[in-house]
C-alpha positions in Angstrom: 9.1 101.5 67.5 12.0 102.2 69.8 13.8 99.2 71.3 13.4 98.6 75.0 16.8 98.6 76.6 18.1 97.5 80.0 21.4 98.8 81.5 23.7 96.8 83.7 26.3 98.5 85.8 28.8 96.8 88.3 31.5 98.1 90.5 33.6 95.8 92.7 34.2 98.4 95.4 34.2 102.1 96.1 38.0 102.0 95.6 37.4 101.8 91.9 35.8 105.2 91.9 39.2 106.8 91.8 40.1 104.7 88.7 37.2 106.0 86.6 34.9 103.0 87.1 32.3 104.8 89.3 28.6 104.1 89.1 27.7 107.6 87.7 30.3 107.4 85.0 29.1 104.0 83.7 25.5 105.1 84.0 26.0 108.3 82.0 28.0 106.5 79.3 25.3 103.8 78.8 22.4 106.3 78.9 24.1 108.5 76.2 24.7 105.4 73.9 21.1 104.4 74.3 19.8 107.9 73.4 22.1 108.1 70.4 20.6 104.7 69.2 17.0 106.0 69.8 16.4 103.3 72.5 14.0 103.5 75.4 15.7 102.7 78.7 13.2 100.6 80.7 15.4 99.2 83.5 18.7 99.9 85.2 20.4 97.1 87.3 23.2 98.3 89.5 25.5 95.9 91.5 27.7 97.8 94.0 30.6 96.2 95.8 30.1 92.9 94.0 32.9 90.8 92.4 32.4 89.8 88.7 33.9 86.3 89.4 30.5 84.8 90.3 27.2 85.8 88.9 25.2 83.9 91.5 26.3 86.3 94.3 25.1 89.4 92.4 21.6 90.3 93.4 20.9 92.8 90.6 22.3 90.6 87.9 19.9 87.8 89.0 17.1 90.3 88.8 18.2 91.2 85.2 18.0 87.5 84.2 14.5 87.2 85.7 13.3 90.3 83.8 14.8 88.9 80.6 12.8 85.7 81.0 9.7 87.8 81.3 10.7 89.6 78.0 10.7 93.0 79.6 13.4 94.4 77.3 14.9 93.7 73.9 18.5 94.8 74.4 21.1 94.8 77.3 23.8 97.3 77.4 27.0 96.8 79.5 30.0 99.1 79.5 32.6 96.3 78.9 33.1 92.6 79.0 34.9 92.7 82.4 32.1 94.9 83.9 29.7 92.2 83.0 31.7 89.1 83.9 35.1 88.0 85.2 34.3 84.4 84.5 34.4 83.6 80.8 32.2 80.5 81.1 29.5 82.5 82.8 29.8 85.2 80.1 29.3 82.7 77.3 26.4 81.1 79.1 24.8 84.6 79.6 25.1 85.5 76.0 23.8 82.1 74.9 20.7 82.5 77.2 20.1 86.0 75.8 20.3 84.7 72.2 17.7 82.1 73.0 15.4 84.8 74.4 16.1 86.9 71.3 17.7 89.7 73.4 20.7 91.5 72.0 23.8 92.0 74.2 25.8 95.2 73.4 29.1 96.2 75.0 30.3 99.8 74.7 32.8 100.5 72.0 31.7 97.6 69.7 31.0 98.4 66.1 27.3 98.7 65.2 27.7 96.3 62.4 30.2 93.5 62.6 30.5 90.0 61.3 29.4 87.6 64.1 32.6 85.5 64.0 34.7 88.5 64.6 32.4 89.8 67.4 32.6 86.3 69.0 36.4 86.3 68.7 36.9 89.7 70.2 34.5 89.0 73.1 36.3 85.7 73.7 39.7 87.4 73.8 38.4 90.1 76.2 36.6 87.6 78.3 39.6 85.3 78.7 41.8 88.4 79.6 39.3 89.6 82.1 39.2 86.2 83.8 43.0 85.9 83.7 43.4 89.4 85.3 40.9 88.4 88.0 42.8 85.2 88.7 46.1 87.0 88.8 44.7 89.5 91.3 43.4 86.6 93.4 46.8 84.9 93.6 48.6 88.1 94.4 46.2 88.8 97.2 46.5 85.3 98.5 50.3 85.5 98.5 50.3 88.9 100.3 47.7 87.8 102.9 49.6 84.5 103.6 52.8 86.3 104.2 51.2 88.6 106.7 49.4 85.6 108.3 52.7 83.8 108.8 53.9 86.8 110.8 50.9 86.4 113.1 48.9 89.3 111.7 45.1 89.2 111.7 43.9 89.1 108.1 40.4 90.5 108.3 37.0 89.1 108.9 34.6 89.7 111.8 36.3 90.9 114.9 36.1 88.2 117.6 33.7 88.9 120.5 35.2 90.8 123.5 38.2 92.3 121.8 39.2 95.1 119.4 42.1 95.6 117.0 45.2 97.0 118.6 46.5 98.7 115.5 49.5 96.3 115.2 47.8 93.3 113.7 46.4 91.7 116.8 43.8 92.5 119.5 43.2 94.0 122.9 40.3 93.7 125.3 37.2 95.6 124.5 36.0 97.6 127.5 32.4 97.1 126.5 32.3 93.3 126.1 35.5 91.8 127.5 33.9 91.1 130.9 31.0 89.2 129.2 33.6 87.1 127.3 35.3 86.1 130.5 31.9 85.3 132.1 31.0 83.0 129.2 34.3 81.2 129.2 34.3 80.9 133.0 30.8 79.2 132.9 32.0 76.9 130.1 35.0 76.0 132.2 32.6 74.9 135.0 31.0 72.4 132.6 27.9 74.3 131.7 26.4 73.5 128.3 26.1 76.0 125.4 22.3 76.0 125.8 22.5 76.7 129.5 24.9 79.6 129.0 22.8 81.1 126.3 19.7 80.8 128.4 21.4 82.6 131.4 22.6 85.4 129.1 19.1 85.9 127.7 17.7 86.0 131.2 20.3 88.6 132.2 23.6 88.4 134.1 25.2 90.4 136.8 28.8 91.4 136.1 29.4 93.8 138.9 28.2 93.3 142.4 25.1 95.5 143.3 24.1 96.1 139.6 20.9 95.0 138.0 20.9 91.9 135.7 21.3 92.8 132.1 21.3 91.0 128.7 24.7 91.8 127.1 24.7 92.5 123.4 25.3 89.6 121.0 28.3 89.6 118.6 26.0 90.4 115.7 24.5 93.3 117.6 27.9 94.7 118.5 28.9 94.6 114.8 25.7 96.5 113.9 26.3 99.1 116.6 29.8 99.8 115.3 28.6 100.2 111.7 24.8 100.3 111.3 24.9 101.1 107.6 26.3 100.0 104.2 28.3 102.4 102.1 26.9 102.9 98.6 27.5 105.4 95.8 24.6 107.5 94.6 24.1 106.6 90.9 23.2 110.2 90.0 25.5 112.4 92.1 28.3 110.0 92.8 28.3 110.9 96.5 28.8 108.1 99.1 25.6 107.5 100.9 24.8 105.3 103.9 22.0 102.7 103.5 20.6 101.3 106.7 21.3 97.6 107.5 18.9 95.1 109.0 19.0 95.1 112.8 20.2 91.7 114.0 18.3 89.8 116.7 19.7 90.4 120.2 19.1 86.8 121.3 22.0 84.6 122.4 22.0 81.1 120.8 24.0 77.9 121.5 25.9 78.2 118.2 27.3 81.6 119.2 28.6 80.2 122.5 30.1 77.3 120.6 32.0 79.6 118.3 33.3 81.7 121.2 34.5 78.6 123.1 36.2 77.1 120.0 38.4 80.2 119.7 39.6 79.5 123.3 40.7 76.0 122.4 42.6 76.7 119.3 41.9 80.3 118.2 42.5 83.9 118.8 41.6 83.8 122.5 44.4 81.2 123.0 46.8 83.4 121.0 46.6 81.2 117.9 46.1 82.7 114.4 44.4 80.3 112.0 44.0 81.4 108.4 43.6 79.9 104.9 41.5 76.9 105.9 39.2 77.4 102.9 40.4 78.3 99.4 37.8 80.3 97.5 39.1 79.9 93.9 42.2 77.7 93.5 43.6 74.7 95.4 47.1 75.7 94.3 49.0 78.9 94.7 50.7 80.9 92.0 53.7 78.5 92.1 51.6 75.5 91.7 51.9 74.3 95.3 48.9 73.0 97.2 47.5 75.7 99.5 47.8 74.8 103.1 46.2 76.5 106.1 48.4 78.7 108.3 48.5 78.2 112.0 50.7 80.5 114.1 51.1 80.7 117.9 51.5 84.3 118.5 52.3 84.0 122.2 49.7 86.7 122.9 46.7 85.0 124.5 43.7 87.3 125.1 42.3 85.4 128.0 44.0 84.3 131.3 45.6 80.9 131.0 43.6 79.5 134.0 40.3 80.1 132.2 41.7 78.9 128.8 42.8 75.6 130.3 39.5 74.9 132.0 37.6 75.6 128.7 40.1 73.5 126.8 39.6 70.6 129.2 35.8 70.7 128.9 35.8 71.1 125.1 38.3 68.3 124.5 36.4 66.0 126.9 33.1 66.7 125.0 34.9 66.0 121.7 35.8 62.6 123.1 32.2 61.8 124.0 31.8 63.3 127.4 28.5 64.9 128.1 29.0 68.6 128.4 26.2 69.0 131.0 27.5 66.4 133.5 29.0 67.9 136.7 32.4 66.6 137.8 30.7 65.0 140.8 28.7 62.8 138.5 31.5 62.1 136.1 34.1 59.4 136.7 37.7 59.4 135.7 38.2 55.7 135.2 36.5 54.8 132.0 38.2 51.4 131.2 38.0 49.8 134.6 37.2 46.0 134.8 36.6 43.5 137.6 39.4 41.0 138.2 36.9 38.5 139.7 34.3 38.1 137.0 35.8 40.1 134.1 32.8 42.5 133.7 33.1 46.3 133.5 33.2 48.4 136.6 31.1 51.6 136.3 30.7 54.8 138.3 27.7 55.0 140.5 26.3 57.9 142.5 24.1 57.3 145.4 22.2 59.6 147.8 21.3 58.9 151.4 19.1 60.9 153.7 19.3 61.0 157.5 16.6 63.3 158.7 17.1 66.6 156.9 20.7 65.9 156.0 21.6 64.6 152.6 24.7 62.5 151.9 26.0 61.8 148.4 28.6 59.1 147.6 30.7 58.4 144.5 31.5 54.7 144.0 32.4 52.1 141.5 30.4 48.9 141.2 30.8 45.8 139.1 28.3 45.3 136.2 28.3 41.5 136.9 27.2 42.2 140.4 24.3 44.4 139.2 23.2 42.3 136.2 23.5 38.9 137.9 23.1 39.4 141.7 25.3 37.0 143.6 27.6 36.2 140.6 30.4 38.5 141.7 31.7 39.3 145.2 33.5 42.5 144.4 32.0 45.2 146.8 31.3 48.8 145.9 34.6 50.7 146.1 35.2 54.4 146.9 35.6 56.5 143.7 37.8 58.9 145.6 40.2 56.2 146.7 40.4 54.5 143.3 40.8 57.6 141.3 43.4 59.1 143.6 45.4 55.9 143.5 45.3 55.5 139.7 46.1 59.2 139.1 49.2 59.1 141.4 50.6 56.0 139.8 49.9 57.0 136.1 51.1 60.6 136.4 54.2 59.5 138.4 54.9 57.1 135.5 54.4 59.9 133.0 57.0 62.1 134.8 59.4 59.2 135.0 59.1 58.6 131.2 59.7 62.3 130.6 56.8 64.3 129.2 59.1 66.0 126.7 60.3 62.7 125.4 56.8 61.4 125.0 55.8 64.5 123.0 58.9 64.0 120.9 57.9 60.4 120.1 54.4 61.6 119.2 55.9 64.3 117.0 58.0 61.8 115.2 55.1 59.5 114.7 53.0 62.3 113.3 55.7 63.4 110.9 56.1 59.9 109.6 52.3 59.5 109.1 52.1 63.0 107.5 54.9 62.0 105.0 53.0 58.8 104.1 49.8 60.8 103.4 51.6 63.5 101.4 53.4 60.8 99.3 50.0 59.2 98.7 48.5 62.5 97.6 51.5 63.1 95.3 50.9 59.6 93.6 47.2 60.2 93.5 47.7 63.6 91.7 50.0 61.9 89.2 47.4 59.3 88.5 44.7 62.0 88.2 46.7 63.8 85.6 47.0 60.6 83.5 43.3 59.9 83.9 42.5 63.4 82.8 44.5 62.9 79.7 42.7 59.7 79.0 39.3 61.4 79.6 40.1 64.2 77.2 41.2 61.7 74.5 38.0 59.7 75.0 35.8 62.7 74.8 37.6 63.9 71.7 37.2 60.6 70.0 33.6 60.5 70.9 33.1 64.0 69.5 34.9 63.6 66.2 33.6 60.1 65.4 30.0 60.6 66.6 28.6 61.1 63.1 30.8 58.8 61.0 31.1 55.8 63.3 28.6 53.0 63.5 26.2 52.6 66.4 28.3 49.9 68.0 31.4 52.0 67.9 29.6 55.0 69.3 28.3 52.9 72.2 31.9 51.6 72.9 33.3 55.1 72.8 30.5 56.4 75.1 31.2 53.6 77.6 35.0 54.4 77.4 34.3 58.1 78.1 32.0 57.2 81.0 34.7 55.0 82.5 37.2 57.7 82.2 34.9 60.3 83.8 34.2 57.8 86.7 37.9 57.1 87.2 38.7 60.9 87.4 35.9 61.4 89.9 37.2 58.5 92.0 40.8 59.9 92.0 39.6 63.3 93.0 37.6 61.9 95.8 40.6 59.9 97.0 42.7 63.1 97.0 40.1 64.9 99.1 40.0 62.0 101.6 43.8 62.0 102.0 43.8 65.8 102.5 41.1 65.4 105.1 43.2 62.7 106.8 46.0 65.2 107.2 43.7 67.8 108.7 42.3 65.2 111.1 45.8 64.0 112.0 46.8 67.6 112.8 43.7 68.3 114.8 44.1 65.2 117.0 47.8 65.8 117.6 47.1 69.3 118.7 44.5 68.0 121.2 47.1 65.5 122.5 49.6 68.2 123.0 47.0 70.3 124.9 46.3 67.3 127.1 49.8 66.5 128.0 50.8 70.1 128.7 47.8 71.0 130.8 48.8 72.5 134.1 45.9 70.8 135.8 47.6 67.4 135.4 48.4 67.3 139.0 47.3 64.3 141.1 47.0 66.5 144.1 44.2 68.3 142.4 42.2 65.2 141.5 39.1 66.4 143.4 39.0 70.0 142.0 36.2 70.5 139.5 38.3 72.6 137.1 41.0 69.9 136.9 38.5 67.0 136.6 38.1 67.0 132.8 41.8 67.5 132.2 42.7 64.5 134.3 40.0 62.3 132.7 41.3 63.1 129.2 44.9 62.4 130.2 43.8 59.0 131.6 41.9 58.2 128.4 45.0 59.0 126.4 47.6 57.2 128.5 45.8 54.2 129.9 44.8 51.1 127.9 43.0 49.2 130.7 42.6 48.9 134.5 41.7 45.8 136.5 40.5 45.7 140.1 41.8 42.6 141.8 41.5 41.1 145.3 44.7 40.3 147.1 43.2 39.0 150.3 40.2 39.5 152.6 39.3 43.1 152.5 42.4 44.1 150.5 42.2 45.1 146.8 44.6 46.5 144.3 44.4 48.0 140.8 46.5 46.8 137.8 47.0 49.7 135.3 48.2 49.1 131.7 49.7 52.1 130.1 50.8 52.7 126.5 54.3 53.1 125.5 55.3 53.0 121.8 58.9 52.8 120.6 60.7 52.0 117.4 62.7 48.9 118.0 63.7 45.7 116.2 64.6 43.5 119.2 62.8 42.1 122.2 63.4 43.9 125.4 62.7 42.4 128.8 61.0 44.5 131.4 61.3 44.5 135.2 60.7 48.0 136.5 59.2 49.4 139.7 58.1 52.6 141.3 58.7 53.3 145.0 55.9 51.6 147.0 53.4 54.0 148.5 50.5 53.3 151.0 47.5 55.0 149.6 44.5 54.0 151.8 44.2 52.1 155.0 42.3 48.7 154.8 38.6 49.1 155.3 36.6 47.5 158.1 33.5 47.0 155.9 31.7 47.8 152.7 28.4 49.4 151.9 26.8 46.1 150.9 27.6 44.9 154.5 25.3 47.7 155.8 27.8 50.4 156.8 26.9 52.8 153.9 30.6 53.5 153.4 32.5 52.6 150.3 36.3 52.4 150.8 39.1 50.2 149.6 42.6 49.2 150.4 45.0 50.3 147.7 48.7 50.1 147.8 51.1 51.4 145.1 53.8 48.8 144.5 54.8 48.4 140.9 54.7 45.0 139.4 56.9 43.4 136.7 56.4 45.0 133.3 55.5 42.7 130.4 56.4 44.0 126.9 55.0 42.7 123.7 57.2 42.8 120.6 55.8 42.9 117.1 57.6 43.2 113.8 59.7 46.4 113.9 57.5 48.2 116.4 57.8 47.6 120.1 54.3 47.8 121.6 55.0 48.1 125.3 51.9 47.7 127.5 53.2 48.2 131.0 51.4 47.0 134.1 51.6 49.4 137.0 50.0 47.5 139.8 48.9 48.7 143.2 49.8 45.9 145.6 52.6 43.7 146.8 55.2 42.2 144.5 53.3 38.9 144.6 51.5 39.8 141.4 50.2 36.6 139.9 49.5 38.0 136.4 52.6 40.1 136.0 54.0 38.2 133.0 50.6 37.4 131.4 50.6 38.0 127.6 48.0 40.6 126.7 45.1 39.5 124.4 45.0 40.3 120.7 42.4 43.0 121.4 44.9 44.9 123.4 47.5 44.7 120.6 44.9 46.1 118.2 44.2 49.0 120.5 47.9 49.8 120.9 48.3 49.8 117.1 45.2 52.1 116.9 46.7 54.6 119.2 49.8 54.8 117.0 48.0 55.0 113.7 45.3 57.4 115.0 47.7 60.1 116.0 46.3 62.8 113.7 49.0 64.3 111.6 49.0 67.5 113.5 52.4 68.9 114.3 53.0 69.5 117.9 55.8 72.0 117.7 55.0 75.6 118.2 53.6 77.1 115.0 53.4 73.8 113.4 
């Protein structure tokens, strides 16, 4: 009775057709060998455009395994070892599984009769060489792509929405979808959520005045329209044929909007090329160095800077915990404001008043102690506009006085120091891991060689020693992963700090503009440690602002600095709780004495920028320990992201 035979054919890409590895050539060769051996071919499994490095990603190979478990054939024919596998461990596992199922594996060119030890040796040599060749190709490809990426050239993948390749390694606007891209980013810059933007797109939008609302094509639908087929090779004729692809859904979802907006923060729309964030095969390159992602600022943004900055402000505010659906009118800039009378927090409060058909909306700040325990605090509701404008003018004036470039340089230096510490920790952890791996190998070898001859007690001790070695290796590997993640987080946060401090919307004169709101709020959260509203006299209030300043120093430094006084708001005649429905405050912009707190080696300098007369009763007050901790946290949490261009 003729043996039932299955044929397996694989081709990595259509480029291999020119090198003699085409599907028809392999198929004809295997069919001829099966006929000469009087075998009955019952199945043919053909994987096209599939790498041999991973068996799990090959659909036809998985079908072959399933058919083998059902005992549908007795023999498997493959043209060569590297056609079957480029991973020697998977090859050995495959051959072992077939042996258990009593299915014979035959590679073309092998002798019909051969001693099993020689067959095993030759297959092992070919399998190792096939895996080595695949690994070498992977490293050469990585090196070539990395070199191109460092030059700011796009290295493949799905084309970003709204743009097309310009033929020089970058992109240019796509006439079909660029207007939709600007519409999406514009809506995000206004503070709309991903779900709201997706719903508006699915309902239809109007891009040109006078036109009908239309649902624009999604990124997946655009990719399908450009290439609605998959290229395959006909197994019989060898001709390249087009197989239809599945039509994607034309519905916009929040995840798609999120992906588009993220590319405007630190991606191609902002003129930034990011490549190599994930390594598919090895953590090290061909020289043994740890692979690191490439980030290059090409200087070629694809979206107007005004739109980019608005989107970046919203995205970074959301990342810091701001709700992405709150309008600037209902969002408040001063997040760490406290009451100087009772010590409670002062929160933003929006109220609405109706007079006939007219509607009046007010933005105010009110003390939590006054709300929670009526009568316990006499601080009235204060105008949000007056408070925010006063604080912004003082803080941003102080930022300009300190020099924005110098501040970025200080942050850059702190980031570099922190990065060096993490890299040194990774180096030490890798050395420890190498030693632990040697101990693990020795423990496993001892357990293997002495398993039969040793007593039960000795075997138990060896097994415990091997388990401890394995656990130690796993712990060291986890530690290295956490340290590498720490570097990535450091880099990401430092980039966000740079985006904040270089935002053109950081202008106190634009404090009431919606597009500048989130940028100003993020800047205050970054620069200000705390704010306290205090009463100077009847109907007169001022704000004490404590800002961060971190310097390397070994000596104590006294501090008496001041800004030019500036009258911000005229004293009010009454407050809303007195029945006038108006919330205003008297704020002046004198600068108070500046206390500095010196700790070992690092000068933590909380500076109080006060808003009233020089008679500031708490100017030399020592800050509590909690403030010291927060200052230290600011320094240590600067993510190791480099701030320099292309860093």
